[in-house]
C-alpha positions in Angstrom: 117.6 92.1 82.0 116.4 91.9 78.0 114.6 94.4 77.0 112.3 91.9 74.8 111.0 90.5 78.1 109.3 92.4 80.7 109.4 89.6 83.6 109.7 92.0 86.4 105.7 92.4 86.3 104.0 90.9 88.6 100.8 89.2 88.2 100.4 90.8 84.9 100.5 94.3 85.4 100.7 96.4 83.1 103.6 98.7 83.3 101.2 102.0 83.7 99.8 100.2 86.6 103.3 99.0 88.3 104.4 103.2 87.7 101.1 103.6 90.1 101.7 101.2 92.8 105.2 101.7 93.1 104.2 106.1 93.6 101.1 105.2 96.2 104.8 102.8 98.2 106.7 106.1 98.1 104.3 108.4 99.1 102.9 106.2 101.7 106.7 105.7 102.8 107.4 109.4 102.9 104.7 109.9 105.2 105.3 107.1 107.8 108.8 108.5 107.9 107.5 112.2 108.3 105.4 110.8 111.3 108.8 109.6 112.6 110.7 112.3 112.3 108.0 114.6 114.4 108.2 112.3 117.0 112.2 112.5 116.9 111.8 116.2 117.2 110.1 115.9 120.2 112.4 113.4 121.8 115.0 116.1 120.6 113.3 118.5 123.2 113.4 116.7 125.8 117.1 114.4 125.9 119.5 114.8 127.7 123.1 115.4 127.1 123.8 111.9 126.4 121.0 111.5 124.3 121.1 114.4 122.5 124.0 112.9 119.8 122.2 109.9 119.6 118.7 111.7 118.8 120.5 114.0 116.9 121.7 110.6 114.6 118.8 109.3 113.7 117.6 113.0 112.7 120.2 113.7 110.5 119.8 109.3 108.7 115.9 109.9 108.5 116.0 113.6 107.1 118.3 111.8 104.3 115.7 109.0 104.0 112.5 111.4 103.2 114.8 113.8 100.9 115.1 110.1 98.9 111.7 109.1 99.1 110.3 112.6 98.8 112.1 112.8 95.0 111.0 109.3 94.8 107.3 110.3 95.5 107.3 113.3 93.3 108.7 111.8 90.7 106.6 109.0 90.4 103.9 111.1 90.7 104.7 112.9 87.7 105.1 109.9 85.2 102.5 108.7 87.0 99.9 111.5 86.2 101.6 111.1 82.4 101.3 108.1 81.8 97.3 108.5 82.7 96.4 111.0 80.5 94.2 111.4 78.2 96.5 112.7 75.5 99.3 110.0 76.6 97.2 107.7 75.9 95.9 108.7 72.3 99.4 109.2 71.8 100.7 106.1 72.1 97.6 103.9 72.1 95.7 102.1 74.4 97.0 99.5 73.0 100.6 100.0 73.1 103.0 97.8 75.5 102.9 100.1 78.4 99.5 99.7 79.2 99.2 95.9 78.4 99.6 93.5 80.9 102.2 91.0 80.7 102.0 88.0 81.4 104.8 85.5 82.5 105.6 82.7 80.0 104.1 79.4 82.4 108.3 77.9 82.6 108.9 81.9 84.3 105.6 81.2 86.2 106.2 77.9 87.7 109.9 79.2 89.0 108.7 82.3 90.6 105.9 80.2 92.5 108.9 77.9 93.9 110.8 80.4 94.9 107.6 82.0 96.4 107.2 78.9 98.4 110.7 78.4 99.5 110.6 81.5 101.2 107.4 81.0 102.8 108.9 77.9 103.9 111.9 79.6 105.2 109.7 82.2 107.4 107.7 79.7 108.8 110.1 77.7 110.0 112.5 80.4 111.5 108.8 81.7 113.2 108.6 77.8 114.7 111.8 78.7 116.8 
């Protein structure tokens, strides 16, 4: 990726708002996995000898995902808090690229729109079958 262009941002977001959204995503996913883990632990209590290894494997896999999403949520929480402090805004300057809305040029917008329309068309044709 060319470091001069910020075309990974959607809808003209700032980097700071993208970090906020990513933090929310990973925190929410972590919470959903915790609920799923609780359900698996309940299943573990009532699993018979045949089901036990399957449930244990699912639990192990889920615990690994929980660790990953927990680390991501915690890391982005720190980044989010730091980026939104008054000190960071003063130090970096509120006009810093980090806080500015980034708009793609018209050609990039059209290309992204075409990709989105093709995906939507594929999804709609797949749901009709």
